[in-house]
Structures are given as C-alpha cells and as structure tokens.
N, C-alpha and C positions, 0 to 999 in steps of 0.2 A: 504494499499498499504506499510506503514512505517512497519507494522507488518510483512509483507511478506518479506521485505528486511531484517529485523532483524532474522527472523527465517531461511532465506537462508544463511545468513553469520554464524549464529550458527551451522547449519547443515555442512557448510564447515569446520569450525573450528574443528568439530568432525570427519568428513569423511575423511579429507585429511590425518591425522597422522595414521588412521586405515588403509587406502589405502597404504600409504608408508610402514608401518609394515607388510603387507601381502605380500610384494613383494618376500620375501625370508627368510630362517630361521635366526633366532636371535641368535641361539647356534650352535656351531659345533656339528656334532653327538656325539662326546665323552662327551662333556658337557651335552647334553641332556640326554644321558643315565645315567650320573652320577647324575643329578638332579632327575631322575626317581628313581634310586636306593636309593638316599637320603629320598626321599619322601616315598617309600615303607617301608623302615626302620624305619622312623618316625611313620608311621601307625602301623607297627608291634610292636615297643617297647612301644609306648606310645598311645593306642587307643583313648584317649580323647584329643589328640592334635588337634589343628585347622588346618587342611592342606586343606581346601576348596579352598582357594586363590591359593595355590601352584598347586594343582590339576587342576584347571581351566587354569592357565597359561600353565601347561605342556600339557594339552588337545590342547591348542590353537596352542603351538609350535609344537605337533605331526602332525598337518595338514601341517605344512611347511617342515617337515623332510623327507627324503627318507623313503620309505616302509620298506626297510630292517632294517634301524635304529630304527623305530617305532616298528617292530616286536622283534627285539632284547631287546628293553627296556621293552616291555610287558612280554616277556619270563623271564627276570630278576625280574620284579615285582613279577610274579606269584610265581616264585621259592622262593623268600623271604618271600611272603606270606604263602607258604606251609611249609617252615623251621619254621615260627613262630608258625603254628599250631601245628607242631609236637614236638616242645620244651616243654619239662615237667619239667626240672630241673631247678634250678636257675643257674647252670653253662652255660646252653644254653642261658639264658636270658642275663647273662653277656656277652656271646659271641656275641649275637645279637646287644647288646649295643656297643660293641667294633667294630663290623662291620659297624654299623650305624655312629659312630664317623668318621670311615675311609671313608666312602661313603659320608658323608655330608662335610668333609673337602675339598674333590676334588670338590663337588659341590660349595662351597664358593669360592674356588679358580676360578671357572668358573663365578664368579658372581651372584650365585642363592643361595637361601637357608639362607642367613644371616638373614632374617626377621623371619623365622620359628624358628631358634634357639634362637632368641632373645625374643620370646613369652614364 
C-alpha cells in the first residue's frame, strides 16, 4: 500500500508538468523557425556537433506549433541542408558559418540554443 502511494505520487510529479507543458506552444512561430534554422546550420557546419537534445526539443515543440509554421521550418531546414551539400569552396563554408552565427543569434535571443553554442 505504501509503495502504491509513493509510486502514484512520483507519477503525478512527472505527469503534471508534462501535461501543463503540452497545453500550448512554448515558443512563438518566429522563435521556433529561428531555432530550427540555428540547429540546421549547426548540423551543416559542424557535422559532429551533438544536436540530439536540440532536435528532440524541436520535434516536441513542432507538435505544438501550427502546421504552417512547421512546414516553413522544415522547408528552411531542407534548403540549408541542400546549400551545405552543394557548397564546394571554403568561401561557401565561410558564408554558411556567417549565416549560422546570424541564425543562432536570433535563436539565443529567443531563449534557445545557448547550450548548443556552449558545447
């Protein structure tokens, strides 16, 4: 009986914040697109960067965002990936790095991406 009470209490401590967090978007549409762009540039410019956590958070946030916002973010991420594949010169790499810095600066202002740049 005591175990059931402890287990129920522990489940409530985990489930309540998750349920509250699922009620609506945590980011504005602009913040979401900016964070996706930052992560896409991070993957394009630093293939060995650990972006798993950021991608997981963005996928979770995508479930809360309007479909049009998610579609826009996916289109921009795809365009960044194509741009990275097509890039052949060091000038292209420098341009991607500059665009990454600009995209991630916007994402940091939105409160996202600071942990990625610290790594």
